[in-house]
PDB file of N, CA, C and O in Angstrom:
ATOM      1  N   MET A   1      31.887 -19.424 -33.915  1.00  0.00           N
ATOM      2  CA  MET A   1      30.828 -20.333 -33.557  1.00  0.00           C
ATOM      3  C   MET A   1      30.707 -20.355 -32.039  1.00  0.00           C
ATOM      4  O   MET A   1      31.699 -20.234 -31.321  1.00  0.00           O
ATOM      5  N   GLN A   2      29.499 -20.508 -31.573  1.00  0.00           N
ATOM      6  CA  GLN A   2      29.280 -20.570 -30.137  1.00  0.00           C
ATOM      7  C   GLN A   2      28.069 -21.426 -29.814  1.00  0.00           C
ATOM      8  O   GLN A   2      27.222 -21.670 -30.673  1.00  0.00           O
ATOM      9  N   ALA A   3      27.995 -21.874 -28.587  1.00  0.00           N
ATOM     10  CA  ALA A   3      26.865 -22.661 -28.106  1.00  0.00           C
ATOM     11  C   ALA A   3      25.902 -21.761 -27.341  1.00  0.00           C
ATOM     12  O   ALA A   3      26.309 -20.829 -26.646  1.00  0.00           O
ATOM     13  N   ILE A   4      24.626 -22.062 -27.486  1.00  0.00           N
ATOM     14  CA  ILE A   4      23.572 -21.387 -26.732  1.00  0.00           C
ATOM     15  C   ILE A   4      22.762 -22.484 -26.051  1.00  0.00           C
ATOM     16  O   ILE A   4      22.297 -23.415 -26.708  1.00  0.00           O
ATOM     17  N   ILE A   5      22.596 -22.375 -24.751  1.00  0.00           N
ATOM     18  CA  ILE A   5      21.823 -23.339 -23.983  1.00  0.00           C
ATOM     19  C   ILE A   5      20.534 -22.665 -23.532  1.00  0.00           C
ATOM     20  O   ILE A   5      20.566 -21.549 -23.014  1.00  0.00           O
ATOM     21  N   THR A   6      19.399 -23.336 -23.726  1.00  0.00           N
ATOM     22  CA  THR A   6      18.123 -22.787 -23.283  1.00  0.00           C
ATOM     23  C   THR A   6      17.508 -23.695 -22.230  1.00  0.00           C
ATOM     24  O   THR A   6      17.754 -24.901 -22.203  1.00  0.00           O
ATOM     25  N   LYS A   7      16.704 -23.092 -21.367  1.00  0.00           N
ATOM     26  CA  LYS A   7      15.978 -23.889 -20.385  1.00  0.00           C
ATOM     27  C   LYS A   7      14.647 -23.223 -20.064  1.00  0.00           C
ATOM     28  O   LYS A   7      14.504 -22.004 -20.152  1.00  0.00           O
ATOM     29  N   PHE A   8      13.683 -24.046 -19.693  1.00  0.00           N
ATOM     30  CA  PHE A   8      12.348 -23.589 -19.337  1.00  0.00           C
ATOM     31  C   PHE A   8      12.331 -23.113 -17.893  1.00  0.00           C
ATOM     32  O   PHE A   8      12.866 -23.780 -17.007  1.00  0.00           O
ATOM     33  N   LEU A   9      11.718 -21.963 -17.658  1.00  0.00           N
ATOM     34  CA  LEU A   9      11.521 -21.442 -16.309  1.00  0.00           C
ATOM     35  C   LEU A   9      10.023 -21.417 -16.044  1.00  0.00           C
ATOM     36  O   LEU A   9       9.288 -20.679 -16.700  1.00  0.00           O
ATOM     37  N   GLY A  10       9.574 -22.207 -15.102  1.00  0.00           N
ATOM     38  CA  GLY A  10       8.150 -22.294 -14.794  1.00  0.00           C
ATOM     39  C   GLY A  10       7.600 -21.015 -14.198  1.00  0.00           C
ATOM     40  O   GLY A  10       8.358 -20.142 -13.774  1.00  0.00           O
ATOM     41  N   PRO A  11       6.281 -20.904 -14.166  1.00  0.00           N
ATOM     42  CA  PRO A  11       5.659 -19.695 -13.629  1.00  0.00           C
ATOM     43  C   PRO A  11       5.874 -19.571 -12.125  1.00  0.00           C
ATOM     44  O   PRO A  11       6.031 -20.562 -11.412  1.00  0.00           O
ATOM     45  N   THR A  12       5.875 -18.333 -11.672  1.00  0.00           N
ATOM     46  CA  THR A  12       5.954 -18.021 -10.241  1.00  0.00           C
ATOM     47  C   THR A  12       4.692 -17.246  -9.862  1.00  0.00           C
ATOM     48  O   THR A  12       3.772 -17.112 -10.669  1.00  0.00           O
ATOM     49  N   ASN A  13       4.656 -16.750  -8.655  1.00  0.00           N
ATOM     50  CA  ASN A  13       3.504 -15.939  -8.235  1.00  0.00           C
ATOM     51  C   ASN A  13       3.439 -14.604  -8.961  1.00  0.00           C
ATOM     52  O   ASN A  13       2.376 -13.989  -9.034  1.00  0.00           O
ATOM     53  N   THR A  14       4.572 -14.151  -9.501  1.00  0.00           N
ATOM     54  CA  THR A  14       4.614 -12.831 -10.134  1.00  0.00           C
ATOM     55  C   THR A  14       4.964 -12.850 -11.617  1.00  0.00           C
ATOM     56  O   THR A  14       4.779 -11.845 -12.303  1.00  0.00           O
ATOM     57  N   LYS A  15       5.466 -13.974 -12.125  1.00  0.00           N
ATOM     58  CA  LYS A  15       5.877 -14.050 -13.529  1.00  0.00           C
ATOM     59  C   LYS A  15       5.312 -15.302 -14.176  1.00  0.00           C
ATOM     60  O   LYS A  15       5.146 -16.334 -13.526  1.00  0.00           O
ATOM     61  N   GLY A  16       5.020 -15.196 -15.455  1.00  0.00           N
ATOM     62  CA  GLY A  16       4.552 -16.352 -16.208  1.00  0.00           C
ATOM     63  C   GLY A  16       5.723 -17.227 -16.635  1.00  0.00           C
ATOM     64  O   GLY A  16       6.872 -16.953 -16.287  1.00  0.00           O
ATOM     65  N   SER A  17       5.428 -18.274 -17.388  1.00  0.00           N
ATOM     66  CA  SER A  17       6.469 -19.169 -17.896  1.00  0.00           C
ATOM     67  C   SER A  17       7.391 -18.418 -18.838  1.00  0.00           C
ATOM     68  O   SER A  17       6.963 -17.527 -19.572  1.00  0.00           O
ATOM     69  N   ARG A  18       8.676 -18.795 -18.805  1.00  0.00           N
ATOM     70  CA  ARG A  18       9.679 -18.129 -19.629  1.00  0.00           C
ATOM     71  C   ARG A  18      10.693 -19.144 -20.129  1.00  0.00           C
ATOM     72  O   ARG A  18      10.757 -20.271 -19.636  1.00  0.00           O
ATOM     73  N   ILE A  19      11.481 -18.734 -21.109  1.00  0.00           N
ATOM     74  CA  ILE A  19      12.612 -19.504 -21.606  1.00  0.00           C
ATOM     75  C   ILE A  19      13.847 -18.623 -21.457  1.00  0.00           C
ATOM     76  O   ILE A  19      13.849 -17.465 -21.874  1.00  0.00           O
ATOM     77  N   LYS A  20      14.897 -19.185 -20.860  1.00  0.00           N
ATOM     78  CA  LYS A  20      16.156 -18.446 -20.695  1.00  0.00           C
ATOM     79  C   LYS A  20      17.203 -19.050 -21.621  1.00  0.00           C
ATOM     80  O   LYS A  20      17.424 -20.261 -21.624  1.00  0.00           O
ATOM     81  N   ALA A  21      17.842 -18.191 -22.403  1.00  0.00           N
ATOM     82  CA  ALA A  21      18.931 -18.593 -23.296  1.00  0.00           C
ATOM     83  C   ALA A  21      20.232 -18.005 -22.758  1.00  0.00           C
ATOM     84  O   ALA A  21      20.292 -16.824 -22.416  1.00  0.00           O
ATOM     85  N   THR A  22      21.277 -18.838 -22.684  1.00  0.00           N
ATOM     86  CA  THR A  22      22.567 -18.404 -22.154  1.00  0.00           C
ATOM     87  C   THR A  22      23.674 -18.741 -23.134  1.00  0.00           C
ATOM     88  O   THR A  22      23.706 -19.836 -23.696  1.00  0.00           O
ATOM     89  N   SER A  23      24.580 -17.795 -23.338  1.00  0.00           N
ATOM     90  CA  SER A  23      25.762 -18.007 -24.181  1.00  0.00           C
ATOM     91  C   SER A  23      26.937 -17.294 -23.531  1.00  0.00           C
ATOM     92  O   SER A  23      26.801 -16.732 -22.444  1.00  0.00           O
ATOM     93  N   TRP A  24      28.094 -17.313 -24.193  1.00  0.00           N
ATOM     94  CA  TRP A  24      29.275 -16.633 -23.660  1.00  0.00           C
ATOM     95  C   TRP A  24      29.040 -15.135 -23.552  1.00  0.00           C
ATOM     96  O   TRP A  24      29.724 -14.461 -22.783  1.00  0.00           O
ATOM     97  N   ASP A  25      28.077 -14.596 -24.317  1.00  0.00           N
ATOM     98  CA  ASP A  25      27.829 -13.162 -24.368  1.00  0.00           C
ATOM     99  C   ASP A  25      26.820 -12.702 -23.316  1.00  0.00           C
ATOM    100  O   ASP A  25      26.537 -11.508 -23.220  1.00  0.00           O
ATOM    101  N   GLY A  26      26.280 -13.620 -22.534  1.00  0.00           N
ATOM    102  CA  GLY A  26      25.298 -13.248 -21.528  1.00  0.00           C
ATOM    103  C   GLY A  26      24.063 -14.127 -21.622  1.00  0.00           C
ATOM    104  O   GLY A  26      24.131 -15.276 -22.058  1.00  0.00           O
ATOM    105  N   SER A  27      22.934 -13.567 -21.206  1.00  0.00           N
ATOM    106  CA  SER A  27      21.692 -14.335 -21.257  1.00  0.00           C
ATOM    107  C   SER A  27      20.523 -13.422 -21.612  1.00  0.00           C
ATOM    108  O   SER A  27      20.575 -12.204 -21.441  1.00  0.00           O
ATOM    109  N   VAL A  28      19.461 -14.064 -22.116  1.00  0.00           N
ATOM    110  CA  VAL A  28      18.227 -13.386 -22.479  1.00  0.00           C
ATOM    111  C   VAL A  28      17.083 -14.263 -21.992  1.00  0.00           C
ATOM    112  O   VAL A  28      17.138 -15.485 -22.127  1.00  0.00           O
ATOM    113  N   THR A  29      16.060 -13.660 -21.434  1.00  0.00           N
ATOM    114  CA  THR A  29      14.871 -14.392 -21.013  1.00  0.00           C
ATOM    115  C   THR A  29      13.676 -13.855 -21.790  1.00  0.00           C
ATOM    116  O   THR A  29      13.448 -12.646 -21.840  1.00  0.00           O
ATOM    117  N   VAL A  30      12.909 -14.770 -22.401  1.00  0.00           N
ATOM    118  CA  VAL A  30      11.738 -14.375 -23.184  1.00  0.00           C
ATOM    119  C   VAL A  30      10.494 -15.046 -22.613  1.00  0.00           C
ATOM    120  O   VAL A  30      10.569 -16.130 -22.036  1.00  0.00           O
ATOM    121  N   THR A  31       9.374 -14.402 -22.775  1.00  0.00           N
ATOM    122  CA  THR A  31       8.091 -14.936 -22.323  1.00  0.00           C
ATOM    123  C   THR A  31       7.699 -16.143 -23.167  1.00  0.00           C
ATOM    124  O   THR A  31       7.871 -16.133 -24.386  1.00  0.00           O
ATOM    125  N   TYR A  32       7.175 -17.178 -22.524  1.00  0.00           N
ATOM    126  CA  TYR A  32       6.732 -18.377 -23.221  1.00  0.00           C
ATOM    127  C   TYR A  32       5.518 -18.033 -24.069  1.00  0.00           C
ATOM    128  O   TYR A  32       4.554 -17.452 -23.571  1.00  0.00           O
ATOM    129  N   ASN A  33       5.562 -18.387 -25.339  1.00  0.00           N
ATOM    130  CA  ASN A  33       4.472 -18.128 -26.278  1.00  0.00           C
ATOM    131  C   ASN A  33       3.688 -19.432 -26.448  1.00  0.00           C
ATOM    132  O   ASN A  33       4.179 -20.376 -27.067  1.00  0.00           O
ATOM    133  N   TYR A  34       2.480 -19.483 -25.905  1.00  0.00           N
ATOM    134  CA  TYR A  34       1.693 -20.718 -25.941  1.00  0.00           C
ATOM    135  C   TYR A  34       1.171 -21.059 -27.340  1.00  0.00           C
ATOM    136  O   TYR A  34       0.636 -22.149 -27.541  1.00  0.00           O
ATOM    137  N   ALA A  35       1.315 -20.154 -28.303  1.00  0.00           N
ATOM    138  CA  ALA A  35       0.942 -20.445 -29.688  1.00  0.00           C
ATOM    139  C   ALA A  35       2.016 -21.296 -30.378  1.00  0.00           C
ATOM    140  O   ALA A  35       1.768 -21.858 -31.445  1.00  0.00           O
ATOM    141  N   LEU A  36       3.207 -21.393 -29.774  1.00  0.00           N
ATOM    142  CA  LEU A  36       4.311 -22.169 -30.336  1.00  0.00           C
ATOM    143  C   LEU A  36       4.501 -23.457 -29.548  1.00  0.00           C
ATOM    144  O   LEU A  36       4.081 -23.557 -28.395  1.00  0.00           O
ATOM    145  N   ASP A  37       5.137 -24.443 -30.177  1.00  0.00           N
ATOM    146  CA  ASP A  37       5.496 -25.654 -29.443  1.00  0.00           C
ATOM    147  C   ASP A  37       6.777 -25.395 -28.655  1.00  0.00           C
ATOM    148  O   ASP A  37       7.372 -24.321 -28.747  1.00  0.00           O
ATOM    149  N   SER A  38       7.186 -26.388 -27.888  1.00  0.00           N
ATOM    150  CA  SER A  38       8.339 -26.227 -27.006  1.00  0.00           C
ATOM    151  C   SER A  38       9.607 -25.863 -27.778  1.00  0.00           C
ATOM    152  O   SER A  38      10.288 -24.899 -27.430  1.00  0.00           O
ATOM    153  N   LEU A  39       9.926 -26.624 -28.818  1.00  0.00           N
ATOM    154  CA  LEU A  39      11.151 -26.367 -29.581  1.00  0.00           C
ATOM    155  C   LEU A  39      11.164 -24.946 -30.139  1.00  0.00           C
ATOM    156  O   LEU A  39      12.185 -24.262 -30.060  1.00  0.00           O
ATOM    157  N   ASN A  40      10.054 -24.497 -30.697  1.00  0.00           N
ATOM    158  CA  ASN A  40      10.029 -23.162 -31.285  1.00  0.00           C
ATOM    159  C   ASN A  40      10.091 -22.059 -30.236  1.00  0.00           C
ATOM    160  O   ASN A  40      10.579 -20.968 -30.533  1.00  0.00           O
ATOM    161  N   ASN A  41       9.613 -22.305 -29.022  1.00  0.00           N
ATOM    162  CA  ASN A  41       9.806 -21.347 -27.933  1.00  0.00           C
ATOM    163  C   ASN A  41      11.281 -21.247 -27.568  1.00  0.00           C
ATOM    164  O   ASN A  41      11.798 -20.151 -27.352  1.00  0.00           O
ATOM    165  N   HIS A  42      11.957 -22.386 -27.499  1.00  0.00           N
ATOM    166  CA  HIS A  42      13.392 -22.375 -27.199  1.00  0.00           C
ATOM    167  C   HIS A  42      14.162 -21.729 -28.344  1.00  0.00           C
ATOM    168  O   HIS A  42      15.128 -21.003 -28.110  1.00  0.00           O
ATOM    169  N   ARG A  43      13.743 -21.987 -29.575  1.00  0.00           N
ATOM    170  CA  ARG A  43      14.383 -21.378 -30.742  1.00  0.00           C
ATOM    171  C   ARG A  43      14.220 -19.854 -30.712  1.00  0.00           C
ATOM    172  O   ARG A  43      15.146 -19.122 -31.061  1.00  0.00           O
ATOM    173  N   ALA A  44      13.046 -19.380 -30.295  1.00  0.00           N
ATOM    174  CA  ALA A  44      12.810 -17.937 -30.209  1.00  0.00           C
ATOM    175  C   ALA A  44      13.766 -17.292 -29.194  1.00  0.00           C
ATOM    176  O   ALA A  44      14.264 -16.189 -29.417  1.00  0.00           O
ATOM    177  N   ALA A  45      14.014 -17.985 -28.088  1.00  0.00           N
ATOM    178  CA  ALA A  45      14.961 -17.459 -27.099  1.00  0.00           C
ATOM    179  C   ALA A  45      16.378 -17.451 -27.661  1.00  0.00           C
ATOM    180  O   ALA A  45      17.126 -16.497 -27.446  1.00  0.00           O
ATOM    181  N   ALA A  46      16.751 -18.507 -28.379  1.00  0.00           N
ATOM    182  CA  ALA A  46      18.082 -18.553 -28.997  1.00  0.00           C
ATOM    183  C   ALA A  46      18.223 -17.463 -30.059  1.00  0.00           C
ATOM    184  O   ALA A  46      19.272 -16.828 -30.163  1.00  0.00           O
ATOM    185  N   ASP A  47      17.175 -17.247 -30.842  1.00  0.00           N
ATOM    186  CA  ASP A  47      17.199 -16.169 -31.835  1.00  0.00           C
ATOM    187  C   ASP A  47      17.325 -14.802 -31.158  1.00  0.00           C
ATOM    188  O   ASP A  47      17.997 -13.909 -31.674  1.00  0.00           O
ATOM    189  N   ALA A  48      16.680 -14.645 -30.009  1.00  0.00           N
ATOM    190  CA  ALA A  48      16.749 -13.367 -29.283  1.00  0.00           C
ATOM    191  C   ALA A  48      18.166 -13.079 -28.809  1.00  0.00           C
ATOM    192  O   ALA A  48      18.621 -11.938 -28.883  1.00  0.00           O
ATOM    193  N   ILE A  49      18.868 -14.093 -28.325  1.00  0.00           N
ATOM    194  CA  ILE A  49      20.242 -13.853 -27.870  1.00  0.00           C
ATOM    195  C   ILE A  49      21.156 -13.588 -29.075  1.00  0.00           C
ATOM    196  O   ILE A  49      22.091 -12.794 -28.974  1.00  0.00           O
ATOM    197  N   CYS A  50      20.895 -14.237 -30.199  1.00  0.00           N
ATOM    198  CA  CYS A  50      21.669 -13.935 -31.418  1.00  0.00           C
ATOM    199  C   CYS A  50      21.434 -12.490 -31.847  1.00  0.00           C
ATOM    200  O   CYS A  50      22.376 -11.789 -32.216  1.00  0.00           O
ATOM    201  N   ALA A  51      20.184 -12.045 -31.799  1.00  0.00           N
ATOM    202  CA  ALA A  51      19.864 -10.668 -32.178  1.00  0.00           C
ATOM    203  C   ALA A  51      20.546  -9.666 -31.266  1.00  0.00           C
ATOM    204  O   ALA A  51      20.929  -8.585 -31.713  1.00  0.00           O
ATOM    205  N   SER A  52      20.705 -10.008 -29.987  1.00  0.00           N
ATOM    206  CA  SER A  52      21.374  -9.088 -29.064  1.00  0.00           C
ATOM    207  C   SER A  52      22.864  -8.950 -29.376  1.00  0.00           C
ATOM    208  O   SER A  52      23.495  -7.969 -28.982  1.00  0.00           O
ATOM    209  N   MET A  53      23.428  -9.942 -30.088  1.00  0.00           N
ATOM    210  CA  MET A  53      24.847  -9.897 -30.448  1.00  0.00           C
ATOM    211  C   MET A  53      25.059  -9.248 -31.810  1.00  0.00           C
ATOM    212  O   MET A  53      26.187  -8.898 -32.156  1.00  0.00           O
ATOM    213  N   GLY A  54      23.993  -9.083 -32.586  1.00  0.00           N
ATOM    214  CA  GLY A  54      24.094  -8.475 -33.907  1.00  0.00           C
ATOM    215  C   GLY A  54      23.387  -9.331 -34.945  1.00  0.00           C
ATOM    216  O   GLY A  54      23.223 -10.538 -34.767  1.00  0.00           O
ATOM    217  N   ASP A  55      22.976  -8.699 -36.017  1.00  0.00           N
ATOM    218  CA  ASP A  55      22.214  -9.389 -37.055  1.00  0.00           C
ATOM    219  C   ASP A  55      23.007 -10.458 -37.788  1.00  0.00           C
ATOM    220  O   ASP A  55      22.419 -11.265 -38.507  1.00  0.00           O
ATOM    221  N   GLU A  56      24.312 -10.486 -37.627  1.00  0.00           N
ATOM    222  CA  GLU A  56      25.141 -11.432 -38.361  1.00  0.00           C
ATOM    223  C   GLU A  56      25.187 -12.824 -37.740  1.00  0.00           C
ATOM    224  O   GLU A  56      25.687 -13.751 -38.375  1.00  0.00           O
ATOM    225  N   TRP A  57      24.680 -13.003 -36.514  1.00  0.00           N
ATOM    226  CA  TRP A  57      24.696 -14.304 -35.843  1.00  0.00           C
ATOM    227  C   TRP A  57      23.447 -15.085 -36.209  1.00  0.00           C
ATOM    228  O   TRP A  57      22.333 -14.579 -36.077  1.00  0.00           O
ATOM    229  N   LYS A  58      23.628 -16.316 -36.669  1.00  0.00           N
ATOM    230  CA  LYS A  58      22.524 -17.178 -37.105  1.00  0.00           C
ATOM    231  C   LYS A  58      22.619 -18.550 -36.451  1.00  0.00           C
ATOM    232  O   LYS A  58      23.717 -19.063 -36.233  1.00  0.00           O
ATOM    233  N   ILE A  59      21.473 -19.142 -36.139  1.00  0.00           N
ATOM    234  CA  ILE A  59      21.412 -20.511 -35.613  1.00  0.00           C
ATOM    235  C   ILE A  59      21.655 -21.478 -36.768  1.00  0.00           C
ATOM    236  O   ILE A  59      21.035 -21.352 -37.824  1.00  0.00           O
ATOM    237  N   VAL A  60      22.553 -22.442 -36.574  1.00  0.00           N
ATOM    238  CA  VAL A  60      22.844 -23.413 -37.626  1.00  0.00           C
ATOM    239  C   VAL A  60      22.496 -24.846 -37.242  1.00  0.00           C
ATOM    240  O   VAL A  60      22.382 -25.698 -38.123  1.00  0.00           O
ATOM    241  N   ALA A  61      22.324 -25.138 -35.953  1.00  0.00           N
ATOM    242  CA  ALA A  61      21.982 -26.499 -35.527  1.00  0.00           C
ATOM    243  C   ALA A  61      21.342 -26.451 -34.144  1.00  0.00           C
ATOM    244  O   ALA A  61      21.555 -25.517 -33.371  1.00  0.00           O
ATOM    245  N   SER A  62      20.545 -27.493 -33.853  1.00  0.00           N
ATOM    246  CA  SER A  62      19.938 -27.581 -32.522  1.00  0.00           C
ATOM    247  C   SER A  62      19.751 -29.038 -32.135  1.00  0.00           C
ATOM    248  O   SER A  62      19.688 -29.921 -32.989  1.00  0.00           O
ATOM    249  N   ALA A  63      19.662 -29.272 -30.832  1.00  0.00           N
ATOM    250  CA  ALA A  63      19.418 -30.614 -30.298  1.00  0.00           C
ATOM    251  C   ALA A  63      18.881 -30.477 -28.884  1.00  0.00           C
ATOM    252  O   ALA A  63      19.146 -29.484 -28.205  1.00  0.00           O
ATOM    253  N   SER A  64      18.126 -31.474 -28.442  1.00  0.00           N
ATOM    254  CA  SER A  64      17.641 -31.442 -27.059  1.00  0.00           C
ATOM    255  C   SER A  64      18.759 -31.866 -26.124  1.00  0.00           C
ATOM    256  O   SER A  64      19.635 -32.649 -26.492  1.00  0.00           O
ATOM    257  N   MET A  65      18.716 -31.341 -24.921  1.00  0.00           N
ATOM    258  CA  MET A  65      19.711 -31.690 -23.915  1.00  0.00           C
ATOM    259  C   MET A  65      19.439 -33.106 -23.403  1.00  0.00           C
ATOM    260  O   MET A  65      18.284 -33.531 -23.370  1.00  0.00           O
ATOM    261  N   PRO A  66      20.470 -33.836 -23.007  1.00  0.00           N
ATOM    262  CA  PRO A  66      20.291 -35.213 -22.548  1.00  0.00           C
ATOM    263  C   PRO A  66      19.339 -35.356 -21.357  1.00  0.00           C
ATOM    264  O   PRO A  66      18.654 -36.371 -21.229  1.00  0.00           O
ATOM    265  N   ASP A  67      19.295 -34.343 -20.485  1.00  0.00           N
ATOM    266  CA  ASP A  67      18.417 -34.432 -19.323  1.00  0.00           C
ATOM    267  C   ASP A  67      16.983 -34.003 -19.637  1.00  0.00           C
ATOM    268  O   ASP A  67      16.120 -34.052 -18.760  1.00  0.00           O
ATOM    269  N   GLY A  68      16.720 -33.581 -20.885  1.00  0.00           N
ATOM    270  CA  GLY A  68      15.382 -33.193 -21.290  1.00  0.00           C
ATOM    271  C   GLY A  68      14.908 -31.863 -20.745  1.00  0.00           C
ATOM    272  O   GLY A  68      13.722 -31.546 -20.837  1.00  0.00           O
ATOM    273  N   ARG A  69      15.808 -31.082 -20.181  1.00  0.00           N
ATOM    274  CA  ARG A  69      15.413 -29.831 -19.545  1.00  0.00           C
ATOM    275  C   ARG A  69      15.634 -28.607 -20.411  1.00  0.00           C
ATOM    276  O   ARG A  69      15.473 -27.486 -19.928  1.00  0.00           O
ATOM    277  N   GLY A  70      15.994 -28.779 -21.665  1.00  0.00           N
ATOM    278  CA  GLY A  70      16.220 -27.645 -22.537  1.00  0.00           C
ATOM    279  C   GLY A  70      16.828 -28.079 -23.848  1.00  0.00           C
ATOM    280  O   GLY A  70      16.791 -29.255 -24.208  1.00  0.00           O
ATOM    281  N   TYR A  71      17.385 -27.124 -24.555  1.00  0.00           N
ATOM    282  CA  TYR A  71      17.975 -27.375 -25.862  1.00  0.00           C
ATOM    283  C   TYR A  71      19.352 -26.719 -25.943  1.00  0.00           C
ATOM    284  O   TYR A  71      19.666 -25.789 -25.201  1.00  0.00           O
ATOM    285  N   ALA A  72      20.151 -27.230 -26.857  1.00  0.00           N
ATOM    286  CA  ALA A  72      21.439 -26.617 -27.182  1.00  0.00           C
ATOM    287  C   ALA A  72      21.370 -26.190 -28.643  1.00  0.00           C
ATOM    288  O   ALA A  72      20.919 -26.947 -29.502  1.00  0.00           O
ATOM    289  N   PHE A  73      21.812 -24.998 -28.908  1.00  0.00           N
ATOM    290  CA  PHE A  73      21.847 -24.459 -30.262  1.00  0.00           C
ATOM    291  C   PHE A  73      23.284 -24.070 -30.578  1.00  0.00           C
ATOM    292  O   PHE A  73      24.039 -23.666 -29.694  1.00  0.00           O
ATOM    293  N   THR A  74      23.646 -24.193 -31.828  1.00  0.00           N
ATOM    294  CA  THR A  74      24.947 -23.718 -32.295  1.00  0.00           C
ATOM    295  C   THR A  74      24.686 -22.548 -33.213  1.00  0.00           C
ATOM    296  O   THR A  74      23.853 -22.624 -34.116  1.00  0.00           O
ATOM    297  N   SER A  75      25.397 -21.470 -32.979  1.00  0.00           N
ATOM    298  CA  SER A  75      25.262 -20.289 -33.842  1.00  0.00           C
ATOM    299  C   SER A  75      26.629 -19.950 -34.415  1.00  0.00           C
ATOM    300  O   SER A  75      27.673 -20.284 -33.855  1.00  0.00           O
ATOM    301  N   GLU A  76      26.576 -19.271 -35.557  1.00  0.00           N
ATOM    302  CA  GLU A  76      27.827 -18.841 -36.172  1.00  0.00           C
ATOM    303  C   GLU A  76      27.660 -17.442 -36.732  1.00  0.00           C
ATOM    304  O   GLU A  76      26.560 -16.983 -37.038  1.00  0.00           O
ATOM    305  N   TYR A  77      28.803 -16.788 -36.850  1.00  0.00           N
ATOM    306  CA  TYR A  77      28.843 -15.441 -37.394  1.00  0.00           C
ATOM    307  C   TYR A  77      28.823 -15.541 -38.909  1.00  0.00           C
ATOM    308  O   TYR A  77      29.676 -16.203 -39.500  1.00  0.00           O
ATOM    309  N   ASP A  78      27.850 -14.883 -39.547  1.00  0.00           N
ATOM    310  CA  ASP A  78      27.712 -14.945 -41.000  1.00  0.00           C
ATOM    311  C   ASP A  78      27.486 -13.526 -41.516  1.00  0.00           C
ATOM    312  O   ASP A  78      26.341 -13.076 -41.579  1.00  0.00           O
ATOM    313  N   PRO A  79      28.549 -12.812 -41.887  1.00  0.00           N
ATOM    314  CA  PRO A  79      28.414 -11.423 -42.300  1.00  0.00           C
ATOM    315  C   PRO A  79      27.744 -11.243 -43.664  1.00  0.00           C
ATOM    316  O   PRO A  79      27.437 -10.112 -44.041  1.00  0.00           O
ATOM    317  N   ASP A  80      27.513 -12.304 -44.402  1.00  0.00           N
ATOM    318  CA  ASP A  80      26.867 -12.156 -45.730  1.00  0.00           C
ATOM    319  C   ASP A  80      25.390 -12.143 -45.643  1.00  0.00           C
ATOM    320  O   ASP A  80      24.713 -12.026 -46.664  1.00  0.00           O
TER     321      ASP A  80
END
């Protein structure tokens, strides 16, 4: 089991809005999808970092961070 923390990265002069997901295995940054709501954009980033670790990692729980600046996800290894 591991924790994944996500946070919103606002647009710059050269890049659009993004979501960054960080775990013990590294980090992944995905483009913000305006067709999704905030939670599902953060979930997509968490799913992307799970996919980078292998198909066996799945998100099992999520919650917003106390400071309101992102989300925390819990993932676990599920080989079945």
